[in-house]
N, C-alpha and C positions, 0 to 999 in steps of 0.2 A: 504494499499499500504506500503511495507516495506522500504520506503525511509525515512531517518531521517538526522538531522544535525550530522556531525562528531564531535567526542570528541578527546581529546588528547590520549585516550587509542586506538584509531583507527589508529594512525600514522604509525605503522609498516605495517599493512595490506594495507593501502592506498599506501605506497611506493611499496609494493609487486604488487599491481594492476598496478602501473605505469611501473614496470619492465616487467610485462606480456604484456602490451600494446606496450612498446618499442620493445620487441622481435617480436610481431606480425607485427609491422610496418616494422622492419628490414627484416623480412621474405618476406614481399611484395615488397622489393626493395626500400622502401621509406627512405628518409633521415630525415623525421619528428621525433622529440624526440630522435635523436641519439647523442645529444651533452651534455647529462647529465640532461636535463630538460625534464619533471618535476622531482622533487626530494623531499626529506624530507623537505628541507627549503621551497619549494613551498607549500607543504601540510601544514606545520606549519603556513605560512602566511594566507592561505585560512581558516584554522580553527580559527586562531586569529581574522580574519575579519568576522567570522560567515558566510562565504560563501561556506563552504565545505559540501557537502551532500554525503551520502553513501546509497547504496542499500544493505540491510542486510537480510540474510536468515539463520535461525538456528545459529545465532551468528557468521556467516561468512560474510565478506564483499565480494559482488560479483560485485560491481561497485562503482565508485566515480565520482563526477563532482563538478566543481566550478560554482555556481549560483550567479550572481551578478546583481546589478542594479546601474545605473549611466551612465557615459560616458566612453567608452573604448578608450584610446588615439590612438590606432592603427586604429580605425575606422573613425577618423576625416577626412582622405583623402581616397577617393576611385577612382580607375582608371578603365577605360574601362567599365564604367557603372555609376550608381548613386543609392543612397538610395531613398527609396520611400518618405521619410519625414525626418525632422531633429528635433525630440523631445528633450527636455532638459534632459530627463532620459529615458532609455530603459533597458530591461533585456537582459542578454547575458550569454551563457554557455561556459565554457573553461574546458580543462583538463578532458575530459570524458574518463574513462578507465574502461574496463569491464573484468572480469575474463575469462580466456581462455575457461573454461568448459561451460560457458553460453553465449559466444559470438554468436550473431545472434538470441538471444532469446527475444529481445525487451527491454532490460534493458536501453540502450541508449535512446530509444524513450520515456521510462517512465520518464527520466530526463527532456525531453522537455515538457511532460505533467505537471510535477511539476513546471517548469519555467512558463508555461502558467497560472497555478493555482496561483502561487505567484504573477505574474504580475497582474492578475485579482483582487486579494485582495488589491493591491497597486494602482489600477487605471491606470496601465501602458499599453499602447496599442501597443508597438513595441518591438519585440524580434529579436536579431541578433546572428549570429555565424559565424565562419570561419573554414576552414580546408585546408589541403594540397591538391594540385591539384590531386595527385595520391590516396588519401584516399577515394576511391569509397564507401566503407561501410558508412562512416560518411556523405558523400554527400547524399546518399540515405536516411539516417536517417533524415537529415535536411529537405529534400524535402517531405518525408512522414509526417513530423511534421508540414508541412504548410509553410516552409520557402522557398523563391525563391532566386535563384542566382542573385546577384546584381552587381558584378564586382570583382575587385582585390584590396586587402588591403596589406599593407606591415608591417611585424613585426618590432620590434625595431632593430633587426639585419639585416634588409633588405630583408629577405625571403618573397616571395609572398605567399598569401593565398586567396582562393576563399571565397568571402563574401556572406552571405545569410541573408535574412531579411523576417520577416512576421509581419502582423498586426493582432490584436486581436479585437474581438467584446467584449466589456467590459460589464459585467453583475454584478454590485456591489452586494456583499452578504448583506443580511438583517442583521442589527445590533441589531435586537430586541431580 
């Protein structure tokens, strides 16, 4: 699978993917990502935290995502629903951006496969994600990836997002 951790050399291409995603969302009439976020500083922070992954083919980045484990502060409160459980640590994906020429080809879904693999290796049983109410493609990706709609969360700026969660059957890999 051509997914790998991002390096500093990927920064400009990642920012270009963000720009393409912003243009796509704007063309859909969505206000998601129209305020300058995400940007180079966001990508720098994700790379520094070792949470930035890229989908690469023939030395071109076709997708990027932040894959993290821990607790997402904006997930602490959920309205109009509830989380299935409250584990101390869970996995979550943010900032998924896919190149325009491969949109709809399953790259975003492959990031969720990676999240599940990484979670399995760490013994983590819960994954979460969120998206804009109008971002139907991302809602479909999350549902296709086994996440279920759980309610509404609010970003730091007060914007609402639809929250999704899924549980995993853990099959620890043999360490022999």
